[in-house]
Every structure is written in C-alpha cells, then in structure tokens.
C-alpha positions in Angstrom: -7.4 44.5 -31.1 -7.4 45.1 -27.5 -5.6 41.8 -25.6 -6.7 41.2 -22.0 -5.0 39.7 -19.8 -7.2 37.3 -17.5 -5.5 36.8 -13.9 -6.2 33.7 -12.2 -7.9 34.5 -9.2 -6.9 30.8 -7.8 -3.9 30.6 -5.5 -0.5 30.3 -7.5 1.5 26.8 -7.9 4.0 26.5 -5.4 7.5 28.3 -5.5 6.9 30.1 -8.4 4.1 31.7 -10.5 3.2 29.2 -13.0 3.3 25.1 -12.9 6.1 22.7 -14.1 4.7 19.9 -15.7 7.8 17.6 -16.8 6.0 14.7 -19.0 6.9 15.1 -22.7 4.9 15.3 -25.5 4.6 14.4 -29.4 7.7 14.2 -31.2 10.0 15.2 -28.4 8.4 12.3 -26.5 9.1 10.0 -29.2 12.4 11.1 -29.8 13.2 10.6 -25.6 11.5 7.0 -25.8 14.1 5.9 -28.3 17.1 7.4 -26.6 15.7 5.6 -23.0 15.5 2.5 -25.0 19.3 2.3 -25.5 20.4 3.3 -21.8 21.2 1.6 -18.8 18.0 1.0 -16.6 17.1 1.6 -13.0 14.0 0.2 -11.8 11.5 2.0 -9.1 9.4 1.1 -6.4 5.6 1.9 -6.5 6.3 5.2 -4.4 9.1 6.1 -6.9 6.9 5.5 -9.9 4.2 8.1 -8.4 6.4 10.5 -7.2 7.6 10.7 -11.1 4.2 10.8 -12.5 3.5 13.5 -10.1 6.2 15.4 -11.6 5.2 15.0 -15.2 1.9 16.2 -14.3 3.0 19.2 -12.2 2.0 18.0 -8.8 5.3 18.4 -7.7 5.6 21.5 -9.0 8.5 23.2 -8.9 10.8 19.7 -8.5 12.6 19.1 -11.9 13.9 15.6 -10.3 14.9 13.5 -7.7 16.4 15.4 -4.7 20.3 15.7 -4.3 21.8 14.7 -0.9 21.7 18.8 0.4 18.1 18.2 -1.0 17.7 15.0 1.5 18.9 16.7 4.5 17.4 19.9 4.1 14.0 18.5 3.8 14.5 15.6 6.8 15.7 18.3 9.5 14.8 21.5 8.8 11.7 21.2 5.9 13.6 23.2 2.6 15.8 22.2 0.1 19.3 23.6 -0.5 17.6 26.4 -2.8 15.5 27.1 0.2 12.6 26.0 -1.3 10.4 24.5 1.4 9.5 20.8 0.8 8.6 18.5 3.2 9.0 15.0 2.7 12.3 13.8 0.6 11.2 12.9 -3.1 14.1 10.4 -3.5 15.2 7.8 -6.1 17.2 4.3 -5.2 19.0 1.5 -6.8 21.1 -1.4 -5.1 25.1 -1.0 -4.9 26.0 -3.2 -7.6 23.5 -1.0 -10.4 24.7 2.3 -8.7 28.4 0.9 -9.1 28.0 0.4 -12.9 26.7 4.1 -13.3 28.9 7.4 -13.3 27.8 10.9 -12.4 26.9 12.8 -16.0 25.2 9.8 -17.7 21.9 9.0 -18.3 19.4 6.0 -17.2 16.1 4.8 -18.4 13.5 4.7 -15.4 11.5 1.9 -14.9 8.6 0.9 -13.4 9.5 -2.3 -11.4 5.8 -3.6 -11.5 5.0 -3.0 -15.6 8.2 -3.0 -16.5 7.3 -0.1 -18.7 9.9 3.5 -19.6 8.4 6.3 -17.1 11.3 8.6 -18.2 15.0 9.2 -18.0 17.6 11.1 -15.5 20.7 12.8 -15.9 22.5 11.5 -12.9 24.3 14.2 -11.1 24.7 12.6 -7.7 25.5 9.3 -6.3 25.7 9.1 -2.2 24.2 7.2 0.6 21.7 8.1 3.7 21.0 7.4 7.6 17.6 5.6 6.8 17.1 5.6 10.5 17.6 9.1 10.8 14.8 10.1 7.4 12.4 7.5 9.4 12.7 9.4 12.7 12.4 12.8 11.4 9.7 11.8 9.0 7.8 9.2 11.0 8.9 9.7 14.2 9.2 6.2 14.6 12.0 3.5 13.4 9.5 0.6 14.0 8.9 -1.6 11.1 5.7 -2.1 11.5 4.8 1.6 10.5 4.2 0.6 6.5 6.5 3.9 5.7 8.9 2.8 7.6 9.5 -0.3 5.9 9.6 1.1 2.3 12.2 3.5 3.3 14.3 0.5 5.3 13.8 -1.7 2.0 14.8 0.7 -0.1 17.9 0.4 -2.1 21.5 1.6 -0.4 22.3 4.2 -2.9 20.3 6.9 -4.1 20.4 8.7 -7.7 19.9 12.7 -8.0 19.5 14.2 -11.4 16.8 16.2 -13.3 13.8 13.7 -15.0 12.2 14.0 -18.1 9.0 12.2 -18.0 7.7 9.9 -20.5 4.3 8.4 -19.1 2.0 8.5 -16.9 1.1 4.9 -16.7 -2.2 3.2 -16.8 -3.9 5.8 -14.4 -6.0 7.5 -17.4 -7.1 4.4 -18.3 -8.0 2.7 -15.7 -9.5 5.9 -13.9 -10.5 7.9 -17.1 -12.4 11.4 -15.9 -11.2 10.8 -12.6 -7.5 11.2 -12.8 -6.6 14.8 -13.2 -4.1 16.7 -13.5 -3.1 20.0 -11.6 -3.9 22.4 -15.2 -6.9 20.4 -15.6 -8.6 20.9 -12.2 -7.3 24.8 -12.1 -9.1 25.0 -15.6 -11.9 23.6 -13.9 -12.4 25.4 -10.9 -11.1 28.3 -12.9 -14.8 27.6 -15.1 -16.9 27.5 -12.3 -15.9 30.8 -11.4 -13.9 29.5 -8.1 -11.3 31.3 -6.5 -11.4 29.4 -3.1 -11.6 25.5 -3.4 -10.9 23.1 -0.1 -9.3 20.1 -0.6 -10.7 16.7 0.9 -7.9 14.0 1.3 -8.8 10.5 1.1 -7.5 7.0 1.3 -11.2 5.5 2.2 -14.9 6.0 1.2 -16.9 8.5 2.8 -18.9 8.3 6.1 -21.2 10.6 8.0 -18.2 12.2 9.1 -16.7 12.9 5.9 -19.7 14.3 4.9 -19.5 16.9 7.3 -16.2 17.9 7.0 -16.8 18.5 3.1 -20.6 20.7 4.2 -18.6 22.6 6.7 -16.2 23.4 3.7 -18.8 24.1 1.2 -20.0 26.9 3.7 -16.8 28.6 3.7 -15.1 27.8 0.1 -16.8 28.1 -3.4 -16.6 24.4 -3.9 -14.7 21.6 -2.3 -12.3 19.1 -4.5 -12.8 15.7 -3.1 -9.2 13.9 -3.7 -8.6 10.5 -3.7 -5.8 8.7 -3.6 -5.3 6.7 -6.4 -1.8 4.7 -5.4 -1.0 1.8 -3.4 -2.3 1.4 0.2 -2.4 -1.3 3.1 -3.3 -4.3 2.6 -7.8 -4.4 3.2 -7.9 -0.9 2.1 -11.0 0.1 -0.1 -10.1 -0.1 -4.1 -9.9 3.5 -6.0 -12.6 2.9 -8.3 -15.2 1.4 -5.3 -14.4 4.4 -3.7 -15.0 6.4 -6.2 -18.3 5.0 -6.8 -19.4 5.5 -3.5 -18.2 9.3 -3.1 -20.4 9.5 -6.6 -23.2 8.1 -4.8 -22.9 10.5 -1.9 -22.5 13.5 -4.1 -25.4 13.0 -6.3 -27.7 12.3 -3.5 -26.4 14.6 -0.6 -24.4 17.8 -1.7 -26.0 20.7 -3.4 -25.5 20.7 -7.5 -21.9 22.2 -8.4 -20.2 22.2 -4.9 -18.1 19.3 -5.7 -15.3 18.0 -8.2 -13.8 14.6 -7.2 -10.4 13.8 -9.0 -7.6 11.6 -8.2 -3.9 11.9 -7.7 -1.2 8.9 -8.7 0.4 8.7 -5.2 1.5 6.0 -2.8 0.2 6.9 1.0 3.3 7.2 2.9 1.5 7.3 6.6 3.5 9.8 7.8 1.1 11.9 9.5 2.1 15.6 10.2 4.5 15.7 7.7 2.4 14.1 5.0 -0.6 16.8 5.9 2.0 19.5 4.4 3.0 17.3 1.4 -0.7 17.0 1.0 -1.1 20.6 1.1 1.9 21.4 -0.7 0.3 19.7 -3.7 -2.9 21.2 -3.1 -1.8 24.2 -4.1 -0.6 23.3 -7.3 -4.1 21.9 -7.7 -5.8 25.1 -6.8 -6.8 24.3 -3.8 -6.8 27.3 -0.9 -7.5 25.0 1.9 -6.7 21.5 3.1 -9.5 20.2 5.6 -7.3 18.5 7.9 -9.5 16.1 10.8 -8.4 14.0 12.8 -5.2 11.9 12.7 -5.0 13.2 8.9 -2.5 10.6 7.0 -2.2 8.6 10.3 -1.4 4.8 11.2 -2.2 3.1 14.1 -1.0 5.0 17.5 1.9 6.5 15.9 0.7 10.7 16.2 -1.7 12.3 18.1 -4.9 13.4 17.0 -4.3 16.6 15.9 -0.7 16.9 15.5 -1.6 17.4 11.9 -3.0 20.8 13.3 -0.4 21.6 15.6 2.4 21.3 12.6 1.3 23.9 10.2 1.5 26.3 13.2 5.1 25.3 13.1 6.4 26.2 10.0 7.3 29.6 8.3 3.6 31.3 7.7 4.6 32.3 4.1 5.6 28.5 3.1 2.2 27.1 1.6 -0.1 29.6 0.4 -2.9 26.5 1.0 -4.3 26.6 4.5 -5.4 24.4 6.9 -9.1 24.1 7.6 -8.6 22.5 11.1 -11.8 20.6 12.4 -12.0 19.0 15.8 -13.3 15.7 16.8 -16.6 14.7 14.3 -19.4 12.8 15.5 -23.0 11.4 15.9 -24.4 12.8 18.5 -27.9 11.2 19.1 -28.4 14.0 21.7 -28.4 17.0 19.0 -30.0 14.4 16.6 -27.4 14.4 13.8 -23.3 15.5 13.6 -21.6 17.8 15.7 -18.2 18.7 16.6 -15.9 18.7 20.3 -16.8 22.9 19.4 -20.3 22.6 18.7 -21.9 19.6 21.0 -22.2 20.1 25.0 -23.1 16.7 25.6 -21.1 13.8 27.0 -19.4 10.4 25.0 -22.3 8.2 25.9 -24.2 10.6 23.1 -21.3 10.4 20.8 -21.1 7.9 18.1 -17.0 8.2 17.0 -17.0 7.6 12.9 -13.7 6.0 11.4 -12.7 4.8 8.0 -11.3 1.5 9.9 -14.4 1.0 11.8 -16.4 1.2 8.8 -14.2 -1.2 7.1 -14.1 -3.5 9.8 -18.0 -3.6 10.0 -18.3 -4.1 6.5 -15.6 -7.3 6.4 -17.1 -8.8 9.1 -20.8 -8.6 7.4 -21.7 -6.4 10.4 -24.5 -4.1 10.8 -24.0 -0.2 10.6 -26.1 1.7 11.9 -27.5 4.5 9.8 -25.9 7.3 11.4 -22.4 5.9 10.4 -23.1 5.8 6.9 -25.6 6.9 4.3 -27.3 3.5 2.5 -26.6 4.2 -0.9 -22.9 4.0 -0.2 -22.9 0.9 2.1 -24.8 -0.8 -0.6 -21.7 -0.3 -3.0 -19.3 -0.9 0.0 -21.6 -4.5 1.0 -21.2 -5.5 -3.3 -17.8 -4.7 -2.8 -17.1 -7.1 0.2 -19.4 -9.8 -0.8 -17.5 -10.0 -4.3 -14.1 -11.1 -2.4 -13.0 -14.2 -2.5 -12.1 -15.9 1.0 -8.1 -15.6 0.1 -9.1 -12.1 -0.8 -10.2 -11.1 3.0 -8.1 -9.4 4.9 -8.8 -9.3 8.9 -9.0 -5.8 9.6 -7.9 -4.5 13.1 -8.8 -1.3 15.3 -5.7 0.6 16.7 -4.7 4.0 18.0 -7.5 6.6 17.6 -10.0 4.4 15.0 -10.4 1.8 17.7 -12.0 4.5 20.1 
C-alpha cells in the first residue's frame, strides 16, 4: 500500500523541523513524580512556572531547560543563546543563596510552584551562577526603575540562577480552569491544518477587544487564511481584566462581528513581562511554534507606561537577522475611530486631523468601566460592554483598582 506523507504548509517550529514538548505522560510521568517526591525542592515564581509549562507544551521549542550563564549573557547582549539560537528574553530560574548552597552541580531537584505548592517538574542542575540584574533590566526592559513591573520581578528574584535540562510533570490548573481555551501548539497546528490554513496571524491580547483591536484582526483576516486571537492566561497587573471575562467578551465579539470560520480563540500560560519590543519578539517566536505565520504588531505592543515609543516594537523586527524568525510582523499604524470617515481608520488611510479622531486603548476602556462612566459606541461593541459592565458591577469595593492613564494610553 502506498504511504503518502503530507507536508505541513504551516511555518516550522522555531529552531527545527518539529515541536519539542517536554511534558511527560503515562508511566514515565508517574515514575518521575515518584522520584520528584524524594528530591530537594526549588520553589518557582509565577513567571518561572509559566515558562516551565511553556517548555512542557512545546511553546518554547526548542529549549530543553532553564538557561546557563552563557545563554543569559548571549540573550541579553545579542539575542542569541550560546548555541547560536535566536532568543530575545532570558528564560531563567532563580533561588536564594541558602538553597543554592545546599545543592550540588549534577544533582536533581523538584521544581515546585510557589503558590500552589504543586510539583511541576524536575531539573538536573548543570550550573549555578549569579547575574547582574541591573544589566538584564537595562538590556531587556531599557530601564532599572522599580515602577516597571518587569524590572521589579527581576530585581526581586533570588540571587542565584540554576541552569539545566527539565522534565515537565504538570501544566497546572490551566486546562481545568480554562478548558478548551487552553490549547497547546500541537493542538493549534492540528486545528489550522484541519481548516486548510497555511497563513495565520496571531493577535496578542491581555485586554478585552475594543473596536481598534477588532479592526486590526479584520485587516489580518483580509490578508491571511485566519487569525488566532491568543489571550494571555498568566498574571497581569492589578486592575487588568481576568482571562475568563476577556474570553467571554471575545467570543461574543467573534460571534457577532466576524465571518464564520475565520477566527480561533485560544490562551497561553505565561505572565506578562511588559518588555515592549523584546517581548514582541518573544511573542512572534512562540507564535511560530503555535503555527502562526504572522504576528499583528500595533501601537505600544507589550508596553507599559511610557517606557517605550509607540512603534519601538515595529522597529525591533528590522534590527534582528532576517532569518531569525519565520513568523513575521504585520505592522499596523495608529488606529482610531474617525468621525469624518465614519468608521475605523489608521494614520495610513485617514486624511483628517486629530479633532475628528477618537483614539482607543484598553487602559482607557478599563478606566471608564471601572469608574462607571459612559463608553461611546465608537469605542466598543454593546455586546462586549454588557459583559464588561457585569464584571465591574460584581467587584467588591476592596477589589477595585484605580486605573491611571499613562504614556500612550493617555493620548
């Protein structure tokens, strides 16, 4: 019988021909869990747990563990690991000096989530090293100010980094909490291929989608076979809207305002780093593993406050080697509602002045909703606003966080 090999039309996983998930299954997982129970423990931060889970599901293909000192230095200073593999942000594991001193190179440890106390994996220690945290912050975040949430996480982490290959034993409660929304790269790739898609644009979001986001996704639908609306499921800043609420709002938007069969909604298990341009590169890298040919990059992608220029995340893609990533940026200019045009437009399409333009941002939307203010129909769809108003009305007074307009969101 003739065997036909069907080649995927999707972009290849980063660094090679196939995904490299590190999550163990079945008897192998049971045996390693039993061994992990006998090992010294290293407690992980929420960011580190998310990074480990991404390695487990293949989202960080082809990493096989937490980075060495040479990897850390190479990624900070030149976007590449010691092997030469392109990587934009360090993926490291830290601990305190007392714990590090109790561990020996060559030994194994159990990796424990610091919040749930669950054993998430094991690691064989190949190296123990200290880093210049301020140097990492300047290279990755362009600042050492502790007001920057990403900088604070780095500066608060343990004094010693541990490197080595990992075996992942759990994806935490993401599957239980989010169900079908939590998809692995293998699952999104299989879904795209079942739809016959070869070009897919990823839309990164940590906010509910307003009219500007909708416009960006529809521009991508015009160009690509489909769009993956990919929501962050990990930790955000205080005052941001929970993932389950965002997912409901996005589902409603897709059902009512997009052509059937053009959108896939899914989520991924990382915390935000708020690294602006560098994080845009990371977003493109792991979207390549999820099977996306493009990443939509709009204004102030993955930014916070006024630490980055509105289009720094556009420019950084022009500064890296052309073959660093197969997933390419879909760069889109300022978008807004133009009263004179009578619809959504961008700086490239609208000839009118600022007086005719309503600039949209997730921060502005959250501020209006949190204060019970009016939201113009040009800003967000009524079905979406209904879900978001219901969420804000359910908050107790101690759960409400003042939303401040800073940087580009204040314009």
